[in-house]
N, C-alpha and C positions, 0 to 999 in steps of 0.2 A: 609256433603252435600249429599242430596238425588239425585239419578239419576234414572229417570223413564224410563223403557224400551220403545223403540220406534221402529216402523217397519223399516227395511232396505229398501232403495229405490233401489232395484236391479231389473233389467230386468229378465224375465224368463230364458233366456240363462245364465245370470250371476248367478242366483240362482242354476242352474244346475251345473255350474262350481264350486261353493262353496260346493255343496253337493258332487261332485266328489272328491274335495280336501279333504273333511272330510273323505270320504271313503278310500282315499289313505293312510291316517294316520293309518289305520288298518294294512297296510303292512310296513309302514315306520320304526317302531321300529325294526323289524327283519333285515331290510336293514342297519339301523344305527348301529346295534350291531356289524357289521362287520368292521366299521370304527374305526381305532385305536385311533383317537383323541376323538371321541364321545362315543364309546362303553363303556369305564370304568365308565362313569357317568350315563349310560342309566338306569341301574337298580334302581339307586337312584331317577331318574326322574320319573320312572314308579311307584315306591312304595311310593314316598313322599306324606305324608298327607298334606292337605291344611291348611295353618295357619289361625286360627280363628281371629287373631288380626287385627283390622282395621289399615290402613296406609293412609297417605296423598298422597304420590307419589310412584308409582311403576316405577322403572327404569329397563329395560331389556337390559342386556349386553351380547351379544352372546358368546364372548370368552374373551381371555386375554386382547386384545387391547381395547375392549369396557369396560372391567372391570377396566382398568387403568384410562379411562376417567371418569368412575363413581366415582372412588376414588378422582379424582381431583375436581369434582363437589361437592361432599359431604364435602371435606376438605375446600372449599371456601364458602360454604353456611353460612349465618349469624348464629352465634352460639346462639344468644339470641332468635331465633324463635323456638318454640316447634314443630319441624317437624318430622314426622315419615316416614321413607323410607323403601320400600321393594326393594331389588336389586336381580335380578335373572340372571342366566347364563345357557348356554347349555353345558359347558365343565368343566372338573375337573380343567383345567388350569385357567379358569375364576373364579372358586370357590376359588382357592388358593389365588387369589388377593383380592376378595371380603371379605374373612375372615380376611384379614390383615387390613382392614379399621377400624380405631378407631375414631368414631365420637365424637366431642367435644361439650361442652355446652349442650343445650337442644335438640340436634338432636339425634334421635334414629334410629337404622338400624337393619333390619332383612334380612338375606340372605337365598336364597333357589335356587334349580335348577328350571328352567322354565318348566312348564307343556308342554306337546305336543300341537301343534297348531291346535287342533280341536276346533271348535266354542263352542261346549257344555262344553268341559273341561275347556277352557278359561273362560267361563261364571261362572262356579263353582268357579274358582280362583278369579274372580272379585267380586263375591258375598261374598266370605270369607274375602278378604282383603279390599274391598270397597274403592279403591283409588279414589281420586278426579282428578288425572291426571296420565296418562301413558306416560313415556318418552322412546323413541327409540333412538338408537345411530348409526350414520354413515350410513350404507347401509341396515339397517333392515326394510323390509316391509313384515310383516307376515299377510297373509289374515285372518286367524282365529282370531288373536288378534285384528286386525283392525275392523273386522266385529262385534265381541263381544263388543268392545268399542263403536262403532256406535250404536249398538242396545240398549246399556245402557246409552247412551248420556255422555260418559266419553271422554273428550278431549284427543287427542294424539298429542304430540309434538316430532318432529324429530330434534335432536341436532347433530351438527357436520356432517351435511348431505353430503354424497358423492354418486355419481352414475356414473359408467363408461358408455361410449358409447355403449358397448356391452349389459350392463344391460338395458339401455334405450330402445334399439331396442327390447329386449325381452318383456319389459313391454308394449311397444306401440302396440304389437300384441293384447293386451287385454286392450286397453286404457280406454274405458268407464267403464270397471269393476274396474280398479284401481282408477278411478276418484270417483266412488261411495264409495270407502273405504279410501279416502285420509286423511292423518293427518290434524289436524286443522291448525297447523303451521309447517313450515320447516325452519331451520336455516342452510344454506349451507355454505361450507367453502370458496368458491370463486365464481366468476361470471360464470365460465363455468359450475360448478356443479349446480348453481342456475338455469341457462338456461335449463339444462336437466330436472330438476324437474318441471320447468315451462312448458316445452314442454309436459310433461306427465300429469300434474295436471291442467294446464292452469289457473284456477281462485283461487288457494289456496294462502294463505299468505306465501310468500317466502322471506327470508331476508338473506343477506350475512353477516356473522360474522367470525372473525378470528378463525382459527382452535384452539381448546382447547389444542392441543398438544404443541403449543407454550408456553402455561402457565405452562406446566410441566417442562420447562427448566429454573428453577429459580436458582439464584446464591447459595441459601442456600441448594440446592439439590446436590451440589458437595460432593462427598464421600471422605473425608479426610482419609489419610492412617491410622491414629491412630484409626479411627472409622470404617475402612473397614473390613467387616466380612471375607475377604480373606487374610488379612494381616498375619495370622498365617501360610499360606501355600505359599504365594508369597513374597519373600524377597524384601526389598527396592532396587531400581535401577535394578531390574530384567528386561531383555529384553523380555517382554511379548508381544506376537502377538495374537490378538483375531480375530477369524473368526466367526462372529456372525450371528445368524438367518439363517443358511444355509438350503435351501429348497431341497427337494428330487430331483428335476429336474437338480440341479447344483452340485450334489455330486461328480460325476466323475471328472469334471474339477477342483473342489476345492481340491480333493484328490491329483491331480497333483501339485497344488499350495503348499500343505502341504509338499510334497516331495522336491520340489524346495527350499522352505524356509529352510527346515532342511539341505539341501545340502549347501546353501549359508551362513546360520547362525546357525551352529550346537550348538552354546551356548545359543540360545534363547529357550523360552518355548512357545509352541503353545496351545492356549485354543480354542477348537473346540466346538461350540454351535449349534447343530441342531435346526431348528425352532420348530420342533415337537418332543417330547420325544419318540414317537413310532419309530423314525428312529435310535435310539441308536444301536440296534442290527445290522441294516444294515451297520452302520458305523464301527462297530467292524469287520464285515466280510471284508469290503473294506480295512481297515487298515491292517488286517492280510494278505490279498492277496498281498499287496505291501510290506509286511515285515516291516511295521512301528510299533515300540513298542508304546503302549498306556496304559493309566491308567484311570479308571473311577473316576470322581470327588468325588463320594460318598465314595470312599475308601481312599481318601487322608486326612491324619491328620497331617502330618509333612511337613516342607518346601520342595517344589518340586525342584528336581535337574535340572540343565541345560540340554537342549536337549530333554526334555520330551514333549509328546503330551498328553494333558488332554482332554478326551472326557467327555463333561459336561452333566451329567445325573441328575443334581440337578436344580430345577426350581427356578427362581427369583434372580439369581446371575450375570446376564449379565451386568447390569450397574456397580456394584462394580468391575467387571473385566475390563470394559472400563476405570475405574478410575485408574487402575494400568498399563494399556497398553501403549506401545510405538507407536503402530499403530493398526488399526482395519479395517477389511473388513466387509461390511454389505450385507448379502445375499438377495436372492429374486431378485437380479439385474443382474446376469449373464444370467439367463433364462428370457424369456418374462413374468415375473410374477408381475411387477409393483414395486418391491423393498420393503424393510423393513425400519424400522425407523432409519435414520442416524443422527437424532438430539440428540439421547441419548449419543453417544460418544462425540459429540461436547460439550454437557453440562458438560462433564468430562475433557475437555481440550485436546481432541484427534481429529485430522483431519482424517475423515473416507475416505476410498476408496469404491466406488460403481461401479457397472457395467453399461451397457447402458440402462437398464430398470429401470425407477424410476417414472412411471406414477402415482403411488399411492401417490407421494409426490410432484407433480407439484405445489401444493399450497404453497410450501416453497419459490418458486421463483428462477429463473435462476441466479439471482445476487449472489447466494451463491457460484456458481462456479467462477464467475468473481472476487469475493473477496478471492478466494483461500481457502475457508473454507471446501470445499469438493473436493476430487480428483476423477475424473471419468475416468475409463478405458473402452475399447471397447471389449477386449478379455481376457480370463483367462491367456493367456501367458504373458500379460502385467502386471498382478497383483503383482507377487513377487517383481519385480524391483520397482514398484510404492510404495509398502508398505515399502520396505527397504530404499527408498529415503526419505520417511516421517520420519522414525526413525532417519535418519542421519541428516536431515536439517530442520525439523519443528521448528517453534517458541516454546517458553516455554509453558507449560500447562496453566499458568496464562494468557499469552498473547492471546492464542487461546480462552480461555473462555471469556476474555474481548471483543475480536472482535465478538464473537458469540452473546454475550449479546447486543452489539450495533446493530447487525443485526436484532435481534428479538424484540428490544425495541418497535418499532412502529407496530409490528405485534401481540402483546399480547392483552389480554383483552377479548378474546372470552368466557372464563369461566364466567366472571362477567356478560356479556350481556346475556349469555345463562341462568344463574341463575335468572336474573331479568325477563326474558321472562317466565321462568318456574313458578316463583312465581306469575306473573301477570295472567297466565293461571289458576293457582291454586285458585286465589282470585276472579276470575270472577264468577258471579252467573250462 
């Protein structure tokens, strides 16, 4: 499909904003190089040559969360359709997930780091890959990418769309600018998110579709012990406590939780998963100051002894750890950060504990608390007792999984609808 370049309908002031944005990218790389999460992949993004191969659909997945959604979308695409995908990401963590995708049937996949968001650079990328559709995920609105797609008449589809009130306020300061760059279609995860997008874009096609993350919680995704990659280091019936996706802002209170859990349950094993790998060194210092012995996951080859604290420095093993856990706390929820994904432990038959902050997951619905599938605490001091109570009295893993599957049964299907919309955009002249 040929896309003829067309002039952008931007006011003079908005053209000036876009020009300033492009100029800012001359400084951005040096600033990004100082960020531990992004810096390691920065050189690859700068040096990466453009792929000359044409693709049908380009999916931009900013980091690991969006990359996981990309994996779900590609896995559920019709295998009999000869579709060529380009999946890009901004972070090494996202790249790790994209590289693990194994497309089936006639589907082809090429992965790469996303180029910097300068209009000219994005245009070169579009001319090299020649996609018929560009897909953005969740909260991504990139001015350079949107402007380049508008200029070359390439439709942009935003899937699993989310927008916080704070982000909306920021976008509204430049409302007409964003309206000129608006995606062709937006699939929002709930009515509140859709209303925020509607407030910003007004006349764009916006539809509410179930969150794709519900579709990732399939019964067949349960990690059986015999197939669990951690079975060689965690013995059966071990009292494993998982502290998952811990953010920097909640490290000190979680450290106190670690000490209290070791005091009350010295025979347990604590698996400590920082949300970002660049915090491993900080955790080493914190544990050392408290006199808490620890070992890095990357050094563990034999079954772990009781009373150990494992500092997880290996990416991609959180879900297998949930499958072996007796209880789990999900981070990003003690500090006002919106919370991390508490559906993953539920899919493995574990009732998770979360803190007071869970705004990133309001779309799950408050009934999940009423049905006692999630335990919420208000302070870190409450957490040890709540977790130990779950270990003591929670239903069986199978019962928890069955209750969770019943809960999400009427909330799934977002991936299918998203793919149908994606393919309809792709087929439109």
